[in-house]
C-alpha positions in Angstrom: -243.5 -161.1 -46.0 -246.9 -161.2 -44.3 -245.9 -164.4 -42.7 -242.7 -162.9 -41.4 -244.5 -159.9 -40.0 -247.1 -162.1 -38.3 -244.5 -164.4 -36.9 -242.6 -161.3 -35.6 -245.8 -160.0 -33.9 -246.4 -163.3 -32.2 -242.8 -163.5 -31.0 -243.0 -160.0 -29.5 -246.1 -160.9 -27.6 -244.5 -164.2 -26.4 -241.5 -162.2 -25.1 -243.8 -159.9 -23.3 -242.5 -156.8 -25.0 -244.6 -153.7 -24.2 -246.8 -152.1 -26.7 -244.4 -149.2 -27.5 -241.7 -151.6 -28.5 -244.1 -153.7 -30.5 -245.3 -150.6 -32.3 -241.8 -149.5 -33.2 -240.9 -153.0 -34.4 -244.0 -153.2 -36.6 -243.2 -149.8 -38.0 -239.7 -150.9 -38.9 -240.7 -154.1 -40.7 -243.5 -152.4 -42.6 -241.1 -149.8 -44.1 -241.2 -150.5 -47.9 -237.4 -150.7 -48.3 -237.0 -152.9 -45.2 -239.9 -155.0 -46.3 -238.3 -155.5 -49.7 -235.0 -156.4 -48.1 -236.6 -159.0 -45.9 -238.6 -160.4 -48.8 -235.3 -160.8 -50.8 -233.9 -162.8 -48.0 -237.1 -164.5 -46.8 -235.5 -168.0 -46.9 -232.7 -167.0 -44.5 -234.0 -164.3 -42.2 -236.1 -165.6 -39.4 -238.3 -163.6 -36.9 -235.6 -164.4 -34.3 -232.9 -162.7 -36.5 -235.1 -159.7 -37.0 -235.6 -159.4 -33.2 -231.9 -159.7 -32.6 -230.9 -157.2 -35.2 -233.8 -154.8 -34.7 -231.4 -152.0 -33.8 -229.8 -152.3 -37.2 -233.1 -152.0 -39.0 -234.1 -149.1 -36.7 -230.8 -147.3 -37.4 -231.4 -147.8 -41.2 -234.9 -146.4 -41.0 -233.9 -143.3 -39.0 -231.0 -142.5 -41.3 -233.1 -143.0 -44.4 -235.9 -140.8 -43.1 -233.6 -138.0 -42.1 -231.8 -138.1 -45.5 -235.1 -138.1 -47.4 -236.3 -135.2 -45.2 -233.2 -133.2 -46.1 -231.9 -133.2 -42.5 -228.3 -133.4 -41.6 -227.0 -136.9 -41.1 -224.0 -138.4 -39.3 -222.5 -139.3 -42.6 -223.1 -136.5 -45.2 -222.9 -137.7 -48.8 -223.7 -141.4 -47.9 -226.8 -143.5 -48.0 -227.5 -146.7 -46.0 -227.9 -150.1 -47.6 -229.0 -153.3 -45.8 -227.0 -156.5 -46.3 -227.5 -160.0 -44.9 -224.1 -161.6 -44.3 -223.0 -164.4 -42.0 -226.5 -164.8 -40.6 -226.6 -161.1 -39.6 -228.4 -158.0 -40.8 -225.8 -155.3 -41.4 -225.7 -151.7 -42.7 -223.2 -150.4 -45.2 -223.0 -146.8 -46.2 -222.4 -146.0 -49.8 -221.7 -142.7 -51.5 -224.7 -141.0 -53.0 -224.7 -140.2 -56.7 -224.3 -136.6 -55.9 -221.4 -137.4 -53.6 -219.8 -139.5 -56.4 -220.1 -136.6 -58.8 -218.6 -134.2 -56.3 -215.7 -136.5 -55.6 -215.1 -137.0 -59.3 -215.1 -133.2 -59.8 -212.7 -132.8 -56.8 -210.3 -135.3 -58.3 -210.4 -133.4 -61.6 -209.8 -130.1 -59.9 -206.8 -131.6 -58.0 -205.2 -132.5 -61.4 -205.2 -128.8 -62.5 -203.2 -126.5 -60.3 -203.9 -122.9 -61.2 -201.6 -120.3 -59.8 -202.9 -116.7 -59.8 -205.5 -117.2 -62.5 -209.2 -116.0 -62.6 -211.9 -118.4 -61.3 -213.8 -117.8 -64.6 -211.6 -120.4 -66.4 -212.2 -123.1 -63.8 -214.8 -124.9 -66.0 -213.1 -124.1 -69.4 -213.7 -126.8 -71.9 -212.5 -127.4 -75.5 -216.1 -128.3 -76.4 -217.2 -124.8 -75.4 -214.3 -122.9 -77.1 -215.6 -120.0 -79.2 -214.6 -120.6 -82.9 -215.4 -117.4 -84.8 -212.4 -117.2 -87.1 -210.3 -119.7 -89.1 -207.3 -119.0 -86.8 -209.4 -119.9 -83.7 -210.5 -123.1 -85.4 -206.8 -123.9 -86.1 -205.9 -123.2 -82.5 -208.7 -125.4 -81.2 -207.6 -128.2 -83.7 -204.0 -127.9 -82.4 -205.2 -128.1 -78.8 -207.4 -131.2 -79.5 -204.5 -132.8 -81.3 -202.2 -132.4 -78.4 -204.7 -133.8 -75.9 -205.3 -136.8 -78.2 -201.6 -137.5 -79.0 -200.5 -137.0 -75.4 -203.2 -139.2 -74.0 -202.3 -142.0 -76.4 -198.5 -141.9 -75.6 -197.6 -139.7 -72.6 -194.2 -141.4 -72.4 -192.7 -139.5 -75.4 -192.0 -135.8 -75.9 -194.9 -133.8 -77.2 -194.4 -130.2 -78.2 -196.8 -127.8 -76.5 -198.3 -124.7 -78.0 -197.3 -121.0 -78.0 -200.6 -119.2 -78.2 -200.1 -115.7 -79.6 -202.8 -113.1 -79.9 -204.2 -109.8 -78.8 -205.8 -109.1 -75.4 -209.0 -110.9 -74.6 -209.1 -113.4 -77.5 -209.3 -116.4 -75.2 -205.7 -117.6 -75.0 -205.9 -118.3 -71.2 -209.2 -119.9 -71.6 -207.8 -122.3 -74.2 -204.9 -123.2 -71.9 -207.3 -124.0 -69.1 -209.5 -126.0 -71.5 -206.6 -128.1 -72.5 -205.7 -128.7 -68.8 -209.3 -129.6 -67.9 -209.6 -132.1 -70.8 -206.3 -133.7 -69.9 -207.5 -133.9 -66.2 -210.5 -135.9 -67.4 -208.0 -138.4 -68.9 -206.0 -138.6 -65.7 -203.2 -136.2 -66.4 -202.1 -133.3 -64.1 -201.2 -129.8 -65.3 -200.0 -126.6 -63.7 -201.1 -123.2 -65.1 -199.2 -120.2 -63.9 -199.8 -116.5 -64.6 -196.2 -115.8 -65.1 -196.0 -112.0 -64.2 -197.8 -112.6 -60.9 -195.7 -115.7 -60.2 -192.5 -113.6 -60.6 -193.9 -110.9 -58.4 -194.7 -113.5 -55.7 -191.2 -114.9 -55.9 -189.8 -111.5 -55.1 -192.0 -111.5 -52.0 -190.3 -114.7 -50.9 -186.9 -113.0 -50.6 -185.9 -113.5 -47.0 -188.9 -115.8 -46.3 -188.4 -118.6 -43.8 -191.5 -120.5 -44.7 -190.6 -121.2 -48.4 -187.6 -120.5 -50.5 -187.6 -119.1 -54.1 -185.8 -122.3 -55.2 -188.6 -124.4 -53.7 -191.3 -122.4 -55.5 -189.5 -122.6 -58.8 -188.9 -126.3 -58.5 -192.6 -126.9 -57.9 -193.4 -125.2 -61.2 -190.5 -126.4 -63.4 -191.2 -130.1 -62.5 -194.9 -130.0 -63.3 -195.8 -132.9 -65.6 -197.5 -130.4 -68.0 -196.8 -126.7 -67.5 -198.6 -123.7 -68.9 -197.0 -120.3 -68.6 -199.7 -117.7 -69.2 -199.0 -114.1 -70.3 -195.3 -114.3 -70.9 -194.1 -110.8 -71.9 -196.8 -108.9 -70.0 -194.5 -107.6 -67.2 -191.4 -105.5 -67.1 -188.5 -107.8 -67.6 -185.5 -107.9 -65.3 -182.3 -109.9 -65.9 -183.1 -111.8 -62.7 -186.5 -112.9 -63.8 -185.3 -113.8 -67.3 -182.2 -115.7 -66.3 -183.0 -117.0 -62.8 -186.6 -117.8 -63.2 -187.8 -118.2 -66.8 -184.4 -119.5 -68.0 -184.1 -122.0 -65.2 -187.6 -123.3 -65.7 -187.2 -123.7 -69.5 -183.8 -125.2 -69.3 -185.1 -128.0 -67.0 -188.1 -128.7 -69.1 -186.1 -128.8 -72.3 -183.7 -131.3 -70.8 -186.5 -133.4 -69.4 -188.6 -133.0 -72.5 -191.7 -132.0 -70.5 -194.7 -130.6 -72.3 -194.8 -126.8 -72.0 -197.4 -124.2 -73.2 -197.2 -120.5 -73.4 -199.6 -117.6 -74.1 -198.5 -114.1 -75.0 -199.5 -110.9 -76.7 -196.2 -111.1 -78.6 -195.3 -113.2 -81.6 -192.2 -115.3 -81.0 -189.9 -113.0 -82.9 -191.4 -110.0 -81.0 -191.0 -111.7 -77.7 -187.3 -112.2 -78.4 -186.5 -108.7 -79.7 -189.0 -106.5 -77.8 -189.1 -108.3 -74.4 -186.3 -110.8 -73.8 -183.5 -108.8 -75.3 -184.0 -105.6 -73.3 -184.1 -105.7 -69.5 -185.5 -103.1 -67.1 -182.2 -101.2 -67.1 -182.5 -100.8 -70.9 -179.5 -103.1 -71.4 -179.6 -104.9 -74.8 -178.7 -108.6 -74.4 -179.6 -110.4 -77.6 -177.5 -113.5 -76.9 -179.4 -114.2 -73.6 -182.7 -113.5 -75.4 -181.8 -116.0 -78.1 -180.9 -118.6 -75.6 -184.3 -118.4 -74.0 -186.1 -118.4 -77.4 -184.3 -121.5 -78.4 -185.9 -123.3 -75.5 -189.3 -121.9 -76.1 -189.2 -122.9 -79.8 -188.0 -126.4 -78.8 -190.8 -126.7 -76.3 -193.8 -125.2 -78.2 -195.0 -124.4 -81.7 -196.5 -121.0 -82.4 -200.2 -120.8 -83.0 -202.0 -117.5 -83.7 -205.3 -116.8 -82.0 -207.4 -114.1 -83.7 -210.8 -112.8 -82.9 -212.8 -110.2 -81.0 -211.9 -109.1 -77.5 -214.2 -111.4 -75.5 -213.6 -109.5 -72.3 -215.1 -106.3 -73.7 -217.5 -107.4 -76.5 
């Protein structure tokens, strides 16, 4: 390296370069990272090549110094690397470790589409699920079994879970944890807070930007669907037959994994929610039709424990 530097200095003097340029050039080739790069390629890089490609080395040095000083660079999230190829010194910009982690997190987030759900569940994980009762342990076991079985063979039908329990016991968190763990394995999920979704659909009546049918299609065709809080709103015949019924019919026909959470047990959901609409009309046959689809799509799992929202 000393020989290369000395030869470079002589070459600059021979070329008649002024002292300012010489000082800049010496500063560049004395940088530890640049010096190491030149040493690695000492048999191929000549002083003439260094002189010719000095602008590349200078660009590398400026970018590196700005990055290390915490200044804004022209390519945020990237770091320069020197290469010698085809007798030329070149710079390539590679993602930093932090940028790689952020990109990986972004990809994971894109695999979980959450509609009208709290941000608190964004980082939900099965590993962090609170297991304080035997029933919660059983629920976690069922969730982990689904993730394992689906990951091993996503091409066949896998029955989802119907998580039933009181307010605040962590049903929504467990759904989000399943979705996040599946995302890490490359599988996309959609989690929908069903009462809010139905309310939003009512707001689309007469809308020119998006139709109710389009919104329902986006949900019903999700590779893995999680309907959170079914039974928490006042049921209308329209929401039961034209929204819930349409979604579940499609998913049963296509054998798509579907999850539910509810404060109702399955039998209670059928008799206390689905069978009576907001006009107080009793329609047990229609309720039974919906429940047949739910029971086909998911198995009931009880989640017991303290109210984690108000400990």
